[in-house]
Chimera marker file (.cmm) of the C-alpha trace (Angstrom):
<marker_set name="trace">
<marker id="1" x="-12.920" y="5.147" z="3.726" r="1" g="1" b="0" radius="0.5"/>
<marker id="2" x="-11.095" y="7.271" z="1.191" r="1" g="1" b="0" radius="0.5"/>
<marker id="3" x="-8.097" y="9.566" z="1.696" r="1" g="1" b="0" radius="0.5"/>
<marker id="4" x="-10.213" y="12.642" z="2.464" r="1" g="1" b="0" radius="0.5"/>
<marker id="5" x="-12.230" y="10.744" z="5.070" r="1" g="1" b="0" radius="0.5"/>
<marker id="6" x="-9.001" y="9.434" z="6.608" r="1" g="1" b="0" radius="0.5"/>
<marker id="7" x="-7.635" y="12.979" z="6.875" r="1" g="1" b="0" radius="0.5"/>
<marker id="8" x="-10.852" y="14.172" z="8.528" r="1" g="1" b="0" radius="0.5"/>
<marker id="9" x="-10.746" y="11.291" z="11.029" r="1" g="1" b="0" radius="0.5"/>
<marker id="10" x="-7.070" y="11.939" z="11.879" r="1" g="1" b="0" radius="0.5"/>
<marker id="11" x="-7.874" y="15.628" z="12.415" r="1" g="1" b="0" radius="0.5"/>
<marker id="12" x="-10.858" y="14.787" z="14.635" r="1" g="1" b="0" radius="0.5"/>
<marker id="13" x="-9.003" y="12.228" z="16.774" r="1" g="1" b="0" radius="0.5"/>
<marker id="14" x="-5.800" y="14.257" z="17.203" r="1" g="1" b="0" radius="0.5"/>
<marker id="15" x="-7.189" y="17.774" z="17.493" r="1" g="1" b="0" radius="0.5"/>
<marker id="16" x="-5.041" y="18.892" z="14.561" r="1" g="1" b="0" radius="0.5"/>
<marker id="17" x="-6.429" y="21.187" z="11.908" r="1" g="1" b="0" radius="0.5"/>
<marker id="18" x="-7.576" y="19.481" z="8.737" r="1" g="1" b="0" radius="0.5"/>
<marker id="19" x="-4.586" y="21.007" z="6.906" r="1" g="1" b="0" radius="0.5"/>
<marker id="20" x="-2.101" y="19.696" z="9.496" r="1" g="1" b="0" radius="0.5"/>
<marker id="21" x="-3.674" y="16.235" z="9.338" r="1" g="1" b="0" radius="0.5"/>
<marker id="22" x="-3.529" y="16.333" z="5.532" r="1" g="1" b="0" radius="0.5"/>
<marker id="23" x="0.183" y="17.177" z="5.630" r="1" g="1" b="0" radius="0.5"/>
<marker id="24" x="0.810" y="14.337" z="8.089" r="1" g="1" b="0" radius="0.5"/>
<marker id="25" x="-1.109" y="11.737" z="6.082" r="1" g="1" b="0" radius="0.5"/>
<marker id="26" x="0.448" y="12.810" z="2.770" r="1" g="1" b="0" radius="0.5"/>
<marker id="27" x="3.946" y="12.824" z="4.277" r="1" g="1" b="0" radius="0.5"/>
<marker id="28" x="3.444" y="9.294" z="5.598" r="1" g="1" b="0" radius="0.5"/>
<marker id="29" x="2.260" y="8.097" z="2.189" r="1" g="1" b="0" radius="0.5"/>
<marker id="30" x="5.191" y="9.838" z="0.475" r="1" g="1" b="0" radius="0.5"/>
<marker id="31" x="7.737" y="8.259" z="2.837" r="1" g="1" b="0" radius="0.5"/>
<marker id="32" x="6.279" y="4.763" z="2.319" r="1" g="1" b="0" radius="0.5"/>
<marker id="33" x="6.249" y="5.277" z="-1.474" r="1" g="1" b="0" radius="0.5"/>
<marker id="34" x="9.848" y="6.533" z="-1.516" r="1" g="1" b="0" radius="0.5"/>
<marker id="35" x="11.079" y="3.592" z="0.548" r="1" g="1" b="0" radius="0.5"/>
<marker id="36" x="9.272" y="1.056" z="-1.643" r="1" g="1" b="0" radius="0.5"/>
<marker id="37" x="10.664" y="2.685" z="-4.788" r="1" g="1" b="0" radius="0.5"/>
<marker id="38" x="14.142" y="1.902" z="-3.393" r="1" g="1" b="0" radius="0.5"/>
<marker id="39" x="13.115" y="-1.764" z="-2.868" r="1" g="1" b="0" radius="0.5"/>
<marker id="40" x="12.978" y="-1.108" z="0.864" r="1" g="1" b="0" radius="0.5"/>
<marker id="41" x="10.327" y="-1.990" z="3.384" r="1" g="1" b="0" radius="0.5"/>
<marker id="42" x="8.370" y="-0.127" z="6.037" r="1" g="1" b="0" radius="0.5"/>
<marker id="43" x="7.335" y="-1.935" z="9.208" r="1" g="1" b="0" radius="0.5"/>
<marker id="44" x="4.672" y="-0.389" z="11.415" r="1" g="1" b="0" radius="0.5"/>
<marker id="45" x="4.744" y="-2.356" z="14.661" r="1" g="1" b="0" radius="0.5"/>
<marker id="46" x="1.295" y="-3.624" z="15.571" r="1" g="1" b="0" radius="0.5"/>
<marker id="47" x="-0.054" y="-2.882" z="12.089" r="1" g="1" b="0" radius="0.5"/>
<marker id="48" x="1.962" y="-4.550" z="9.342" r="1" g="1" b="0" radius="0.5"/>
<marker id="49" x="4.756" y="-4.349" z="6.790" r="1" g="1" b="0" radius="0.5"/>
<marker id="50" x="4.830" y="-2.744" z="3.369" r="1" g="1" b="0" radius="0.5"/>
<marker id="51" x="7.411" y="-4.245" z="1.013" r="1" g="1" b="0" radius="0.5"/>
<marker id="52" x="8.091" y="-4.976" z="-2.646" r="1" g="1" b="0" radius="0.5"/>
<marker id="53" x="7.380" y="-8.375" z="-4.151" r="1" g="1" b="0" radius="0.5"/>
<marker id="54" x="8.424" y="-9.792" z="-7.495" r="1" g="1" b="0" radius="0.5"/>
<marker id="55" x="5.823" y="-11.249" z="-9.834" r="1" g="1" b="0" radius="0.5"/>
<marker id="56" x="7.457" y="-13.846" z="-12.037" r="1" g="1" b="0" radius="0.5"/>
<marker id="57" x="7.235" y="-13.820" z="-15.811" r="1" g="1" b="0" radius="0.5"/>
<marker id="58" x="4.220" y="-15.799" z="-16.922" r="1" g="1" b="0" radius="0.5"/>
<marker id="59" x="2.132" y="-16.693" z="-19.935" r="1" g="1" b="0" radius="0.5"/>
<marker id="60" x="-1.291" y="-15.138" z="-20.368" r="1" g="1" b="0" radius="0.5"/>
<marker id="61" x="-3.962" y="-15.232" z="-23.048" r="1" g="1" b="0" radius="0.5"/>
<marker id="62" x="-4.984" y="-12.348" z="-25.296" r="1" g="1" b="0" radius="0.5"/>
<marker id="63" x="-8.755" y="-12.102" z="-24.656" r="1" g="1" b="0" radius="0.5"/>
<marker id="64" x="-9.498" y="-10.941" z="-28.217" r="1" g="1" b="0" radius="0.5"/>
<marker id="65" x="-7.494" y="-13.508" z="-30.150" r="1" g="1" b="0" radius="0.5"/>
<marker id="66" x="-7.023" y="-16.317" z="-27.653" r="1" g="1" b="0" radius="0.5"/>
<marker id="67" x="-3.305" y="-16.332" z="-28.468" r="1" g="1" b="0" radius="0.5"/>
<marker id="68" x="-0.793" y="-16.896" z="-25.675" r="1" g="1" b="0" radius="0.5"/>
<marker id="69" x="1.185" y="-13.797" z="-24.701" r="1" g="1" b="0" radius="0.5"/>
<marker id="70" x="4.253" y="-13.328" z="-22.502" r="1" g="1" b="0" radius="0.5"/>
<marker id="71" x="3.681" y="-11.180" z="-19.418" r="1" g="1" b="0" radius="0.5"/>
<marker id="72" x="6.994" y="-9.777" z="-18.165" r="1" g="1" b="0" radius="0.5"/>
<marker id="73" x="8.173" y="-10.039" z="-14.576" r="1" g="1" b="0" radius="0.5"/>
<marker id="74" x="7.345" y="-6.966" z="-12.520" r="1" g="1" b="0" radius="0.5"/>
<marker id="75" x="7.681" y="-5.581" z="-9.012" r="1" g="1" b="0" radius="0.5"/>
<marker id="76" x="4.541" y="-4.966" z="-6.986" r="1" g="1" b="0" radius="0.5"/>
<marker id="77" x="3.959" y="-3.300" z="-3.618" r="1" g="1" b="0" radius="0.5"/>
<marker id="78" x="2.707" y="-5.699" z="-0.946" r="1" g="1" b="0" radius="0.5"/>
<marker id="79" x="1.269" y="-5.346" z="2.534" r="1" g="1" b="0" radius="0.5"/>
<marker id="80" x="1.433" y="-8.042" z="5.191" r="1" g="1" b="0" radius="0.5"/>
<marker id="81" x="-0.750" y="-7.293" z="8.217" r="1" g="1" b="0" radius="0.5"/>
<marker id="82" x="0.272" y="-8.340" z="11.717" r="1" g="1" b="0" radius="0.5"/>
<marker id="83" x="-1.527" y="-11.227" z="13.372" r="1" g="1" b="0" radius="0.5"/>
<marker id="84" x="-3.214" y="-8.712" z="15.687" r="1" g="1" b="0" radius="0.5"/>
<marker id="85" x="-4.642" y="-6.717" z="12.757" r="1" g="1" b="0" radius="0.5"/>
<marker id="86" x="-5.839" y="-9.894" z="11.032" r="1" g="1" b="0" radius="0.5"/>
<marker id="87" x="-7.623" y="-10.900" z="14.250" r="1" g="1" b="0" radius="0.5"/>
<marker id="88" x="-9.313" y="-7.483" z="14.573" r="1" g="1" b="0" radius="0.5"/>
<marker id="89" x="-10.657" y="-7.708" z="11.027" r="1" g="1" b="0" radius="0.5"/>
<marker id="90" x="-12.251" y="-11.149" z="11.508" r="1" g="1" b="0" radius="0.5"/>
<link id1="1" id2="2" r="1" g="1" b="0" radius="0.2"/>
<link id1="2" id2="3" r="1" g="1" b="0" radius="0.2"/>
<link id1="3" id2="4" r="1" g="1" b="0" radius="0.2"/>
<link id1="4" id2="5" r="1" g="1" b="0" radius="0.2"/>
<link id1="5" id2="6" r="1" g="1" b="0" radius="0.2"/>
<link id1="6" id2="7" r="1" g="1" b="0" radius="0.2"/>
<link id1="7" id2="8" r="1" g="1" b="0" radius="0.2"/>
<link id1="8" id2="9" r="1" g="1" b="0" radius="0.2"/>
<link id1="9" id2="10" r="1" g="1" b="0" radius="0.2"/>
<link id1="10" id2="11" r="1" g="1" b="0" radius="0.2"/>
<link id1="11" id2="12" r="1" g="1" b="0" radius="0.2"/>
<link id1="12" id2="13" r="1" g="1" b="0" radius="0.2"/>
<link id1="13" id2="14" r="1" g="1" b="0" radius="0.2"/>
<link id1="14" id2="15" r="1" g="1" b="0" radius="0.2"/>
<link id1="15" id2="16" r="1" g="1" b="0" radius="0.2"/>
<link id1="16" id2="17" r="1" g="1" b="0" radius="0.2"/>
<link id1="17" id2="18" r="1" g="1" b="0" radius="0.2"/>
<link id1="18" id2="19" r="1" g="1" b="0" radius="0.2"/>
<link id1="19" id2="20" r="1" g="1" b="0" radius="0.2"/>
<link id1="20" id2="21" r="1" g="1" b="0" radius="0.2"/>
<link id1="21" id2="22" r="1" g="1" b="0" radius="0.2"/>
<link id1="22" id2="23" r="1" g="1" b="0" radius="0.2"/>
<link id1="23" id2="24" r="1" g="1" b="0" radius="0.2"/>
<link id1="24" id2="25" r="1" g="1" b="0" radius="0.2"/>
<link id1="25" id2="26" r="1" g="1" b="0" radius="0.2"/>
<link id1="26" id2="27" r="1" g="1" b="0" radius="0.2"/>
<link id1="27" id2="28" r="1" g="1" b="0" radius="0.2"/>
<link id1="28" id2="29" r="1" g="1" b="0" radius="0.2"/>
<link id1="29" id2="30" r="1" g="1" b="0" radius="0.2"/>
<link id1="30" id2="31" r="1" g="1" b="0" radius="0.2"/>
<link id1="31" id2="32" r="1" g="1" b="0" radius="0.2"/>
<link id1="32" id2="33" r="1" g="1" b="0" radius="0.2"/>
<link id1="33" id2="34" r="1" g="1" b="0" radius="0.2"/>
<link id1="34" id2="35" r="1" g="1" b="0" radius="0.2"/>
<link id1="35" id2="36" r="1" g="1" b="0" radius="0.2"/>
<link id1="36" id2="37" r="1" g="1" b="0" radius="0.2"/>
<link id1="37" id2="38" r="1" g="1" b="0" radius="0.2"/>
<link id1="38" id2="39" r="1" g="1" b="0" radius="0.2"/>
<link id1="39" id2="40" r="1" g="1" b="0" radius="0.2"/>
<link id1="40" id2="41" r="1" g="1" b="0" radius="0.2"/>
<link id1="41" id2="42" r="1" g="1" b="0" radius="0.2"/>
<link id1="42" id2="43" r="1" g="1" b="0" radius="0.2"/>
<link id1="43" id2="44" r="1" g="1" b="0" radius="0.2"/>
<link id1="44" id2="45" r="1" g="1" b="0" radius="0.2"/>
<link id1="45" id2="46" r="1" g="1" b="0" radius="0.2"/>
<link id1="46" id2="47" r="1" g="1" b="0" radius="0.2"/>
<link id1="47" id2="48" r="1" g="1" b="0" radius="0.2"/>
<link id1="48" id2="49" r="1" g="1" b="0" radius="0.2"/>
<link id1="49" id2="50" r="1" g="1" b="0" radius="0.2"/>
<link id1="50" id2="51" r="1" g="1" b="0" radius="0.2"/>
<link id1="51" id2="52" r="1" g="1" b="0" radius="0.2"/>
<link id1="52" id2="53" r="1" g="1" b="0" radius="0.2"/>
<link id1="53" id2="54" r="1" g="1" b="0" radius="0.2"/>
<link id1="54" id2="55" r="1" g="1" b="0" radius="0.2"/>
<link id1="55" id2="56" r="1" g="1" b="0" radius="0.2"/>
<link id1="56" id2="57" r="1" g="1" b="0" radius="0.2"/>
<link id1="57" id2="58" r="1" g="1" b="0" radius="0.2"/>
<link id1="58" id2="59" r="1" g="1" b="0" radius="0.2"/>
<link id1="59" id2="60" r="1" g="1" b="0" radius="0.2"/>
<link id1="60" id2="61" r="1" g="1" b="0" radius="0.2"/>
<link id1="61" id2="62" r="1" g="1" b="0" radius="0.2"/>
<link id1="62" id2="63" r="1" g="1" b="0" radius="0.2"/>
<link id1="63" id2="64" r="1" g="1" b="0" radius="0.2"/>
<link id1="64" id2="65" r="1" g="1" b="0" radius="0.2"/>
<link id1="65" id2="66" r="1" g="1" b="0" radius="0.2"/>
<link id1="66" id2="67" r="1" g="1" b="0" radius="0.2"/>
<link id1="67" id2="68" r="1" g="1" b="0" radius="0.2"/>
<link id1="68" id2="69" r="1" g="1" b="0" radius="0.2"/>
<link id1="69" id2="70" r="1" g="1" b="0" radius="0.2"/>
<link id1="70" id2="71" r="1" g="1" b="0" radius="0.2"/>
<link id1="71" id2="72" r="1" g="1" b="0" radius="0.2"/>
<link id1="72" id2="73" r="1" g="1" b="0" radius="0.2"/>
<link id1="73" id2="74" r="1" g="1" b="0" radius="0.2"/>
<link id1="74" id2="75" r="1" g="1" b="0" radius="0.2"/>
<link id1="75" id2="76" r="1" g="1" b="0" radius="0.2"/>
<link id1="76" id2="77" r="1" g="1" b="0" radius="0.2"/>
<link id1="77" id2="78" r="1" g="1" b="0" radius="0.2"/>
<link id1="78" id2="79" r="1" g="1" b="0" radius="0.2"/>
<link id1="79" id2="80" r="1" g="1" b="0" radius="0.2"/>
<link id1="80" id2="81" r="1" g="1" b="0" radius="0.2"/>
<link id1="81" id2="82" r="1" g="1" b="0" radius="0.2"/>
<link id1="82" id2="83" r="1" g="1" b="0" radius="0.2"/>
<link id1="83" id2="84" r="1" g="1" b="0" radius="0.2"/>
<link id1="84" id2="85" r="1" g="1" b="0" radius="0.2"/>
<link id1="85" id2="86" r="1" g="1" b="0" radius="0.2"/>
<link id1="86" id2="87" r="1" g="1" b="0" radius="0.2"/>
<link id1="87" id2="88" r="1" g="1" b="0" radius="0.2"/>
<link id1="88" id2="89" r="1" g="1" b="0" radius="0.2"/>
<link id1="89" id2="90" r="1" g="1" b="0" radius="0.2"/>
</marker_set>
């Protein structure tokens, strides 16, 4: 399912217009993105938690030359689903 399909499904299930559903979905995504950009976290009870994780500095290999290269530490968004969601997916 892509974003457009998600918007259509939200509109269908809630009775909102497609435009209203689009605004709701985009606002939710914007709020999650803003919070993560401030190193915060967003917990959706019964669904999961979005947070920011740190990837440590590591050594990689340049695929063209085979030489070792340093890959800097970086922050990455993460999602940890609730046990209930993990069970539903199985």
